[in-house]
FINUNU-21699 format. One record per residue (C-alpha): residue in three letters; x, y negated, z negated; residue number from 1. Coordinates in steps of 0.02 Angstrom, whole numbers, padded with zeros to 5 digits, m for minus. Example, Ala and Ser with C-alpha at 12.3 -4.5 7.8 and 13.67 -1.06 7.14 Angstrom:
ala 00615 00225 m00390 1
ser 00684 00053 m00357 2
//
This chain:
met 01263 m00128 00322 1
pro 01172 m00068 00165 2
ala 01149 00119 00150 3
asp 00990 00216 00187 4
gly 00904 00308 00046 5
arg 00753 00418 00024 6
trp 00637 00268 m00002 7
gln 00710 00139 00117 8
arg 00821 00107 00266 9
gly 00964 m00011 00233 10
asp 00934 m00112 00391 11
val 00756 m00147 00330 12
val 00785 m00176 00144 13
pro 00932 m00125 00034 14
gly 00896 m00011 m00113 15
leu 00967 00012 m00288 16
tyr 00941 00191 m00346 17
leu 00932 00229 m00531 18
ala 00899 00387 m00632 19
asp 00810 00420 m00796 20
ser 00965 00498 m00875 21
ile 01149 00530 m00845 22
glu 01104 00712 m00809 23
thr 00986 00658 m00670 24
ala 01115 00537 m00600 25
thr 01243 00678 m00602 26
ala 01122 00798 m00514 27
glu 01088 00667 m00381 28
trp 01276 00641 m00361 29
tyr 01303 00828 m00335 30
arg 01155 00834 m00214 31
ala 01228 00695 m00108 32
leu 01401 00773 m00105 33
ala 01330 00944 m00060 34
glu 01228 00869 00081 35
trp 01385 00794 00157 36
gly 01493 00949 00119 37
leu 01608 00849 00006 38
ala 01707 00918 m00141 39
pro 01666 00839 m00311 40
gln 01850 00832 m00362 41
asp 01883 00716 m00216 42
his 01753 00591 m00280 43
val 01814 00553 m00455 44
pro 01842 00437 m00535 45
tyr 01679 00343 m00511 46
asp 01580 00220 m00614 47
his 01417 00261 m00702 48
his 01310 00105 m00728 49
glu 01166 00078 m00848 50
trp 01034 m00051 m00806 51
his 00885 m00132 m00892 52
val 00738 m00141 m00771 53
asp 00583 m00249 m00796 54
leu 00487 m00237 m00633 55
arg 00319 m00196 m00556 56
leu 00354 m00023 m00485 57
ala 00240 00085 m00380 58
asp 00209 00244 m00480 59
leu 00232 00397 m00370 60
ser 00302 00496 m00516 61
asn 00206 00658 m00494 62
pro 00142 00772 m00355 63
asp m00037 00707 m00365 64
arg 00019 00527 m00342 65
leu 00132 00578 m00197 66
leu m00013 00668 m00113 67
arg m00117 00508 m00121 68
val 00009 00432 00001 69
ala 00023 00594 00103 70
leu 00195 00643 00035 71
pro 00255 00812 m00029 72
ser 00364 00831 m00182 73
pro 00539 00778 m00131 74
ser 00663 00913 m00081 75
pro 00852 00892 m00081 76
asp 00862 00876 00108 77
arg 00897 00713 00200 78
ser 00793 00771 00349 79
thr 00635 00741 00245 80
trp 00676 00557 00214 81
pro 00584 00472 00360 82
ser 00409 00497 00288 83
phe 00467 00435 00117 84
gln 00554 00285 00198 85
arg 00394 00237 00288 86
val 00298 00238 00124 87
gly 00435 00146 00029 88
glu 00452 00011 00160 89
gln 00262 m00012 00164 90
leu 00263 m00033 m00025 91
trp 00403 m00163 m00007 92
arg 00302 m00257 00125 93
glu 00153 m00255 00005 94
gly 00259 m00340 m00128 95
trp 00310 m00196 m00241 96
ala 00482 m00217 m00321 97
gly 00518 m00031 m00305 98
val 00454 00144 m00335 99
val 00471 00272 m00474 100
ala 00468 00451 m00409 101
pro 00522 00628 m00447 102
ser 00705 00671 m00425 103
ala 00740 00788 m00279 104
ala 00893 00854 m00368 105
arg 00825 00886 m00542 106
pro 00646 00949 m00565 107
gly 00551 00858 m00702 108
ala 00664 00706 m00693 109
leu 00630 00534 m00619 110
val 00722 00412 m00509 111
val 00688 00231 m00465 112
cys 00721 00142 m00302 113
val 00726 m00047 m00325 114
phe 00705 m00142 m00163 115
ala 00859 m00253 m00174 116
asp 00825 m00411 m00072 117
thr 00951 m00502 m00184 118
trp 01100 m00444 m00289 119
pro 01078 m00401 m00425 120
pro 00894 m00372 m00390 121
ala 00775 m00486 m00484 122
gly 00714 m00399 m00641 123
cys 00869 m00289 m00653 124
glu 01009 m00322 m00775 125
pro 01169 m00221 m00781 126
ile 01201 m00168 m00961 127
lys 01357 m00063 m00960 128
ala 01475 00029 m00845 129
ser 01585 00176 m00888 130
thr 01711 00266 m00781 131
val 01690 00453 m00754 132
val 01866 00522 m00734 133
ala 01835 00710 m00726 134
val 01710 00811 m00626 135
pro 01556 00825 m00739 136
pro 01474 00993 m00767 137
pro 01321 01020 m00655 138
pro 01160 00988 m00754 139
arg 01047 01137 m00791 140
gly 00908 01163 m00664 141
met 00991 01056 m00531 142
leu 00942 01081 m00348 143
thr 01057 01046 m00202 144
//
């Protein structure tokens, strides 16, 4: 079964999560590991993928836009996901391809959730993959 994420439940619609930079992706990786109590050294190597995205995304990229849909700024805590999932799944039902939103792990950064009805999702093209073989340094300003 596809995994749950902040903006969707896998049993409703799969999601592809992307970040605006490698630093944001790394912060989100550390956040996920910390949430599960997992050691970073046990989760390398892993692949870092770059994608080209050309989609109609719902723009919830700042606190004002989040408040318009009754959401707070995201915090790095899985227990807050249900309200975000409800909004994300409603956007999917309305025909949005995904959502751009603030990162919960790196203030000032953005993430994208693409609703992935097909693989790869329509409008998404994998560009390059690289293997991360050593534990990367935590990005500055990261929240876990």
